[in-house]
C-alpha positions as CSV (number, residue, x, y, z in Angstrom):
1,M,23.5,5.9,-1.1
2,F,21.9,4.2,2.0
3,V,24.2,4.2,5.0
4,L,24.0,1.2,7.3
5,G,25.5,1.3,10.8
6,V,26.8,-2.0,12.2
7,A,27.2,-1.9,16.0
8,P,28.1,-5.5,17.2
9,T,27.9,-6.1,21.0
10,R,29.2,-8.7,23.5
11,R,28.6,-9.3,27.1
12,D,31.4,-8.1,29.6
13,T,31.6,-11.5,31.5
14,K,34.0,-14.4,31.9
15,D,31.3,-16.9,31.4
16,F,32.2,-16.9,27.5
17,E,35.6,-17.2,25.9
18,L,36.1,-13.9,23.9
19,C,37.5,-15.8,21.0
20,Y,34.0,-16.9,20.0
21,A,32.6,-13.4,20.1
22,H,35.4,-12.1,18.0
23,E,35.2,-14.7,15.3
24,R,31.2,-14.1,15.0
25,K,31.8,-10.4,14.8
26,A,34.4,-10.8,12.0
27,A,32.1,-13.1,10.2
28,V,29.0,-11.0,10.6
29,L,30.7,-7.9,9.3
30,E,32.2,-9.8,6.3
31,A,28.6,-11.0,5.4
32,I,27.0,-7.6,5.7
33,R,29.8,-6.0,3.6
34,K,29.5,-8.7,1.0
35,F,25.7,-8.0,0.9
36,A,26.4,-4.3,0.6
37,R,28.8,-4.8,-2.3
38,E,26.4,-6.9,-4.1
39,Q,23.7,-4.4,-3.8
40,G,26.0,-1.5,-4.8
41,D,24.1,1.4,-3.3
42,I,24.7,0.6,0.4
43,R,27.7,1.9,2.4
44,V,28.5,0.1,5.7
45,V,29.8,1.9,8.9
46,D,31.4,-0.1,11.6
47,I,32.5,0.7,15.2
48,D,36.1,-0.5,14.9
49,F,37.2,3.0,16.3
50,L,35.4,2.3,19.6
51,N,37.9,-0.1,21.1
52,E,40.4,-3.0,20.1
53,E,37.5,-5.3,19.7
54,G,35.2,-3.1,17.7
55,L,32.3,-4.2,19.9
56,M,29.8,-2.3,22.3
57,I,30.3,-3.5,25.8
58,D,29.8,-0.8,28.3
59,P,26.9,1.6,28.7
60,E,29.0,4.8,27.7
61,D,29.8,3.0,24.3
62,A,26.5,4.0,23.0
63,D,27.2,7.7,23.2
64,R,30.5,7.4,21.4
65,V,28.9,5.2,18.6
66,Y,25.8,7.6,18.3
67,R,28.2,10.5,17.6
68,H,30.2,8.4,15.1
69,F,27.0,7.2,13.3
70,L,25.7,10.8,13.2
71,E,28.9,12.1,11.7
72,Q,28.7,9.4,9.1
73,G,25.1,10.0,8.2
74,V,23.9,6.6,9.1
75,D,20.3,5.8,8.0
76,A,19.7,2.7,10.1
77,V,21.4,0.5,12.7
78,I,21.9,-3.2,13.1
79,A,23.2,-4.4,16.4
80,P,24.4,-8.0,16.0
81,H,24.8,-9.9,19.3
82,C,28.1,-11.8,19.2
83,N,27.5,-13.6,22.3
84,F,24.8,-12.7,25.0
85,G,25.2,-9.0,24.2
86,A,25.1,-5.9,26.3
87,E,21.4,-4.8,26.5
88,E,22.1,-1.4,28.0
89,P,24.2,0.1,25.4
90,V,22.1,-1.5,22.7
91,A,18.8,0.2,24.0
92,R,20.7,3.4,24.7
93,L,22.0,3.4,21.2
94,G,18.6,2.7,19.8
95,R,17.0,5.6,21.7
96,L,19.7,8.0,20.7
97,M,19.7,7.3,17.1
98,G,15.8,7.4,16.6
99,K,16.4,5.5,13.3
100,P,15.2,2.1,12.1
101,F,16.9,-0.4,14.4
102,L,17.5,-4.1,13.7
103,L,18.0,-6.5,16.5
104,W,19.5,-9.9,15.5
105,G,22.2,-12.3,16.4
106,P,23.7,-15.4,14.7
107,R,22.4,-18.7,15.8
108,D,24.3,-20.4,18.5
109,E,26.3,-23.6,17.8
110,A,25.5,-26.8,19.7
111,P,26.7,-26.5,23.4
112,P,29.8,-28.5,24.3
113,A,29.4,-31.7,26.0
114,S,31.2,-30.3,28.9
115,G,32.3,-26.8,30.2
116,P,30.6,-23.5,29.6
117,R,28.5,-22.6,26.6
118,Q,30.3,-20.5,23.9
119,T,28.0,-17.6,23.1
120,D,24.2,-17.8,24.3
121,T,23.3,-15.2,21.6
122,Q,19.7,-16.1,21.5
123,C,19.3,-15.8,25.1
124,G,20.8,-12.1,25.1
125,L,18.2,-11.3,22.3
126,F,15.4,-11.7,24.8
127,A,17.0,-9.3,27.2
128,S,17.8,-6.6,24.5
129,G,14.2,-6.9,23.1
130,M,12.9,-6.1,26.6
131,M,15.1,-3.1,27.1
132,L,14.5,-1.7,23.7
133,N,10.8,-2.0,24.6
134,R,11.5,-0.1,27.9
135,Y,13.4,2.6,26.1
136,N,10.4,3.2,23.8
137,V,12.6,2.2,20.7
138,R,10.8,1.0,17.8
139,Y,12.7,-1.7,16.2
140,T,12.6,-4.7,13.8
141,Y,13.5,-8.2,14.9
142,L,15.1,-10.8,12.6
143,E,15.0,-14.3,13.6
144,N,18.0,-15.9,15.2
145,C,19.5,-17.6,12.2
146,R,22.9,-18.8,10.7
147,L,24.8,-16.4,8.6
148,D,24.6,-18.6,5.5
149,S,20.7,-18.9,5.9
150,P,18.5,-17.2,3.2
151,V,16.5,-16.0,6.2
152,F,19.4,-13.7,7.1
153,Y,19.9,-12.1,3.7
154,E,16.2,-11.8,3.0
155,G,15.7,-10.2,6.4
156,L,18.5,-7.7,6.0
157,D,17.3,-6.8,2.6
158,H,13.7,-6.3,3.9
159,F,14.9,-4.2,6.8
160,I,17.0,-1.9,4.6
161,R,14.1,-1.4,2.3
162,V,11.9,-0.4,5.4
163,A,14.5,2.0,6.6
164,N,14.9,3.4,3.1
165,V,11.2,4.2,3.0
166,V,11.4,5.8,6.5
167,K,14.4,7.9,5.2
168,A,12.4,9.0,2.0
169,F,9.3,10.0,4.0
170,L,10.6,12.0,6.8
171,G,11.6,15.5,5.9
172,L,10.3,15.2,2.3
173,R,10.2,18.5,0.3
174,I,7.6,18.4,-2.5
175,A,7.5,21.1,-5.3
176,Q,3.8,21.9,-5.8
177,I,3.5,23.4,-9.5
178,S,0.4,25.7,-9.8
179,L,-2.9,24.9,-8.1
180,R,-4.9,21.8,-8.0
181,P,-7.7,21.6,-10.7
182,R,-10.7,23.4,-9.2
183,T,-13.1,20.4,-9.5
184,F,-10.5,17.9,-7.9
185,L,-11.5,18.3,-4.3
186,S,-10.3,14.8,-3.7
187,V,-6.7,16.1,-3.9
188,K,-6.9,18.6,-1.2
189,V,-4.3,18.1,1.6
190,N,-3.5,19.7,5.0
191,E,0.0,21.2,4.6
192,N,0.3,22.2,8.2
193,Q,-0.4,18.6,9.5
194,L,2.0,17.1,6.9
195,L,4.7,19.5,8.3
196,E,3.9,19.1,11.9
197,K,3.5,15.2,12.0
198,F,6.1,14.3,9.5
199,G,8.2,17.2,8.6
200,I,7.0,17.1,5.0
201,D,7.4,20.6,3.4
202,I,5.4,21.7,0.3
203,V,7.3,24.4,-1.8
204,T,4.8,26.3,-4.1
205,V,5.9,27.1,-7.6
206,D,3.3,29.3,-9.1
207,Y,2.3,29.6,-12.7
208,T,4.4,32.6,-13.6
209,E,7.6,31.0,-12.2
210,I,7.3,27.7,-14.1
211,T,6.5,29.4,-17.3
212,S,9.2,31.9,-17.0
213,E,11.7,29.2,-16.3
214,I,10.7,27.2,-19.3
215,R,11.0,30.3,-21.5
216,R,14.4,30.8,-20.1
217,V,15.5,27.2,-20.9
218,L,14.2,27.6,-24.5
219,E,16.2,30.8,-25.0
220,E,19.4,30.0,-22.9
221,E,19.8,26.2,-23.1
222,A,19.1,25.5,-26.7
223,D,21.6,22.8,-27.1
224,A,20.4,21.0,-23.9
225,V,16.9,21.3,-25.3
226,K,17.8,19.8,-28.6
227,E,19.8,17.0,-27.1
228,R,16.7,16.1,-24.8
229,A,14.2,16.3,-27.6
230,G,16.3,13.8,-29.5
231,G,16.3,11.6,-26.6
232,I,12.6,11.7,-26.4
233,R,12.2,10.8,-30.2
234,S,14.7,7.8,-29.6
235,R,12.6,6.3,-26.8
236,Y,9.1,6.7,-28.6
237,D,7.6,6.4,-32.0
238,A,7.2,10.2,-32.3
239,S,6.5,10.2,-36.0
240,S,3.2,12.4,-35.4
241,M,5.2,14.9,-33.2
242,Q,6.4,18.4,-34.6
243,E,10.0,19.3,-33.7
244,E,8.8,22.5,-32.1
245,T,6.5,20.5,-29.8
246,L,9.1,18.1,-28.9
247,H,11.5,21.1,-27.9
248,N,8.8,22.6,-25.8
249,M,8.2,19.3,-24.1
250,A,12.0,19.0,-23.4
251,A,12.2,22.5,-22.1
252,M,9.4,21.9,-19.7
253,E,11.2,18.7,-18.4
254,L,14.5,20.7,-17.8
255,G,12.6,23.5,-16.2
256,I,10.8,21.4,-13.8
257,R,14.2,19.6,-12.9
258,H,15.9,23.0,-12.5
259,L,13.3,24.4,-10.0
260,A,13.0,21.0,-8.0
261,D,16.9,21.2,-7.7
262,K,16.7,25.0,-6.8
263,Y,14.4,24.4,-4.0
264,G,15.8,21.2,-2.8
265,C,12.7,19.1,-3.7
266,S,12.9,15.3,-4.3
267,C,9.4,15.0,-6.0
268,V,6.7,17.1,-7.7
269,A,3.0,17.5,-7.7
270,S,1.8,19.5,-10.7
271,E,-1.3,21.0,-12.3
272,C,-1.4,19.5,-15.7
273,W,-4.6,20.6,-17.5
274,R,-3.7,24.2,-18.5
275,T,-0.4,25.2,-16.9
276,F,1.6,23.9,-19.8
277,S,-1.0,23.7,-22.8
278,V,-2.0,27.2,-22.7
279,P,1.4,29.1,-23.1
280,F,3.4,26.3,-24.7
281,G,0.8,24.2,-26.7
282,I,1.9,20.9,-24.9
283,M,0.4,18.5,-22.6
284,P,2.9,17.5,-19.8
285,C,2.0,13.8,-19.4
286,A,4.8,11.9,-21.2
287,G,7.2,14.6,-20.0
288,F,6.2,13.6,-16.3
289,G,6.9,10.0,-17.3
290,D,10.5,11.0,-18.5
291,L,11.2,12.7,-15.2
292,I,10.0,9.8,-13.2
293,Q,12.3,7.6,-15.3
294,E,15.2,9.7,-14.2
295,G,14.3,9.4,-10.6
296,L,12.2,12.5,-9.9
297,P,8.7,11.3,-8.9
298,V,5.9,13.5,-10.5
299,A,2.3,13.3,-9.7
300,C,-0.3,15.1,-12.1
301,E,-3.5,16.9,-11.2
302,G,-1.7,18.4,-8.2
303,D,-1.9,15.2,-6.2
304,I,0.5,15.7,-3.3
305,H,-0.7,12.5,-1.5
306,G,-0.1,10.7,-4.7
307,V,3.3,11.7,-5.2
308,I,4.1,10.8,-1.6
309,S,2.7,7.4,-2.3
310,S,5.2,7.2,-5.3
311,V,8.0,8.2,-3.2
312,L,7.4,5.4,-0.8
313,L,7.1,2.8,-3.5
314,S,10.3,3.9,-5.1
315,A,12.1,3.8,-1.8
316,A,11.0,0.3,-1.2
317,A,12.4,-0.6,-4.5
318,M,15.6,1.3,-3.5
319,G,15.1,3.7,-6.3
320,R,16.2,0.8,-8.8
321,K,13.1,0.8,-10.9
322,P,10.4,3.3,-12.1
323,H,6.9,3.6,-10.8
324,F,3.6,5.1,-12.1
325,L,0.5,6.9,-10.9
326,A,-2.8,5.5,-12.3
327,D,-6.4,6.2,-12.3
328,I,-8.7,3.2,-11.0
329,T,-11.1,3.3,-13.8
330,I,-13.4,0.4,-14.6
331,R,-13.8,-3.2,-13.7
332,H,-13.0,-5.9,-16.1
333,P,-15.8,-6.8,-18.5
334,K,-15.5,-10.6,-17.7
335,N,-13.2,-11.0,-14.7
336,D,-14.8,-9.8,-11.4
337,N,-11.5,-9.7,-9.7
338,A,-9.8,-7.5,-12.3
339,E,-9.5,-3.8,-12.7
340,L,-8.3,-1.3,-15.3
341,L,-5.5,1.0,-14.1
342,W,-5.2,3.8,-16.7
343,H,-4.0,7.2,-17.3
344,C,-3.7,9.7,-20.3
345,G,-0.1,9.1,-20.8
346,P,2.3,9.8,-17.9
347,F,4.0,6.5,-17.4
348,P,7.6,6.0,-18.0
349,S,8.4,4.6,-21.5
350,S,10.6,1.9,-20.1
351,L,7.5,0.2,-18.5
352,A,6.1,-0.5,-22.0
353,K,5.2,-4.2,-22.6
354,K,8.2,-6.0,-24.1
355,G,8.3,-6.0,-27.9
356,V,6.1,-2.9,-28.2
357,R,7.5,0.4,-29.1
358,P,5.9,3.2,-27.1
359,V,4.0,5.8,-29.1
360,L,4.2,9.4,-28.4
361,N,1.0,11.3,-29.7
362,S,0.0,14.9,-28.6
363,C,2.8,14.6,-25.9
364,L,0.8,11.6,-24.4
365,G,2.4,8.2,-23.9
366,Q,0.4,5.5,-25.7
367,F,1.2,1.9,-24.5
368,E,0.3,-1.0,-22.3
369,L,2.5,-1.7,-19.3
370,E,4.8,-4.8,-18.9
371,S,3.2,-7.8,-17.3
372,G,4.1,-9.2,-13.9
373,A,3.5,-8.8,-10.2
374,L,2.7,-5.3,-9.0
375,T,2.6,-3.4,-5.7
376,L,0.0,-0.7,-5.4
377,C,-0.2,1.8,-2.6
378,R,-2.1,5.1,-1.6
379,F,-1.2,7.3,1.2
380,G,-4.1,9.4,2.7
381,D,-5.9,10.9,5.6
382,D,-9.3,11.6,7.1
383,H,-9.5,14.1,10.0
384,G,-5.9,13.9,10.7
385,R,-5.8,10.0,10.7
386,Y,-3.0,9.2,8.3
387,R,-3.2,5.7,6.7
388,L,-1.2,3.8,3.9
389,F,-3.0,1.2,1.7
390,A,-0.6,-1.2,0.3
391,D,-1.3,-4.5,-1.4
392,E,-0.3,-6.7,-4.4
393,A,-1.8,-7.8,-7.6
394,V,-0.7,-9.2,-10.8
395,T,-1.3,-8.2,-14.4
396,T,-3.9,-9.9,-16.6
397,D,-5.3,-9.7,-20.0
398,G,-8.1,-7.3,-21.0
399,P,-9.5,-5.3,-23.8
400,P,-6.9,-2.8,-25.3
401,T,-7.5,0.9,-24.8
402,N,-5.7,4.3,-25.3
403,G,-3.2,6.1,-23.1
404,N,-1.1,4.2,-20.6
405,Y,-2.9,1.2,-19.1
406,V,-2.6,-2.2,-17.4
407,W,-5.3,-4.7,-16.4
408,I,-4.7,-6.0,-12.9
409,E,-6.1,-9.1,-11.0
410,T,-6.6,-9.3,-7.3
411,K,-7.8,-12.1,-5.0
412,D,-10.9,-10.2,-4.2
413,W,-11.6,-7.0,-6.1
414,P,-14.8,-6.1,-4.3
415,A,-12.9,-6.0,-1.0
416,W,-10.2,-3.7,-2.7
417,E,-13.1,-1.5,-3.9
418,R,-14.7,-1.2,-0.6
419,K,-11.5,-0.4,1.2
420,L,-10.4,2.2,-1.4
421,V,-13.8,3.9,-1.5
422,T,-14.6,4.0,2.2
423,G,-11.0,4.6,3.3
424,P,-9.1,8.0,2.9
425,Y,-8.3,7.3,-0.6
426,I,-9.2,8.5,-4.0
427,H,-9.1,7.3,-7.7
428,H,-5.4,7.7,-8.0
429,I,-3.0,4.9,-7.0
430,S,0.8,4.5,-7.2
431,G,2.1,1.1,-8.7
432,I,5.5,-0.4,-9.2
433,H,6.6,-3.9,-10.5
434,G,7.6,-6.2,-7.7
435,R,6.3,-7.3,-4.4
436,Y,6.8,-4.7,-1.7
437,A,3.6,-4.5,0.2
438,S,5.2,-6.0,3.4
439,V,8.0,-3.4,3.3
440,L,5.6,-0.5,3.2
441,R,3.3,-1.8,5.9
442,D,6.4,-2.5,8.2
443,A,7.7,1.1,7.5
444,C,4.3,2.3,8.8
445,G,5.3,1.3,12.2
446,Y,8.3,3.6,12.2
447,L,6.3,6.4,10.7
448,G,3.2,6.6,12.9
449,I,0.9,5.7,10.1
450,E,-1.6,3.1,10.1
451,A,-1.0,0.2,7.7
452,D,-4.0,-0.7,5.5
453,R,-4.8,-3.4,2.9
454,A,-7.8,-5.0,1.2
455,E,-9.7,-7.2,3.5
456,C,-9.2,-10.4,1.9
């Protein structure tokens, strides 16, 4: 659940009749609550406790609102200006919160032919913007627009997605299962820097712990294993799979989920070549896809930066759809701007092309991905300089192949290739259906990461 704090403000002056500010505050709150209800996973926290008006007016109001928002677990703040607004409590609240902050106010009505203006909201946004800058508050500005304008709802939606990316990234706990493959030097990361810069903690789960947990699940949770194995068979054409193999695969999924929960981890990066095949005779690929489908991002080949990339994509989509982690493999044989994204079988089965039943063979998912627009991203660093590549492509036709795959078309693949090869990136890239590149790039401003894209 995402928690949005709404802190409307007005100017303490006799220049404007208060009725206009009160009417606009009520309309703004109703519009934001309506939006939250429609989304279904957003909770709105107001400041009606503060005074009879439910508006920030005086400087000391910021401290009381901050404490209230802290108690309510607010993830981001919007400060609607209901007339000129009070820039001091707005800036102070932004500094105290240290969360994504949206500066906006509803568009003013036409001024009366005679007498004072009613609100001067736009005028006050200039003042508040300056003070937020002076207070070193990172904030997002939404165009001064009417409440019934698509600009408002699109801007609010965009901001909440940006804030959700920030929420997901900072303080992330990643379960690292076993070691990276010895030959995969490209997935090395600096654990200390991730912790010191971003509060990202890597929790190690060694080979003996994960294998012991899977064996325990097989012995003590037989009913859960059987039920889960049945679910796997229902999602795939698993006619080539032995029941014992499906049970081992189900126990692996449960074991990973148990350990992630035990250590408070919201994602997993795992070795996948020998950790599960040697003791249990299974490959973990499709099992990783099942966990992703359930909302637990998992990256294969011990790719910690890869699973961070996936977490960011999932957050940009508000956790409402599954993602995938692919190899960037070969160029299209006929289309110079197209590329094959492929992996051996770890994509969620729900991503399969419509009308095609996913096949499960040797614990590997075998299917082409659904068509449509895609956002692709990769988190990486070089000598402590952290960057996030985020750009968009569309699916296209190409030669069929094995494993999980999708052919993508870009505006300028050579530019993508140069950027991904020469930047702090590797052959793994995270993808999700939909267009979220601008969300990810805007989130970088809050995270202290450089936003990157193909130079096209």
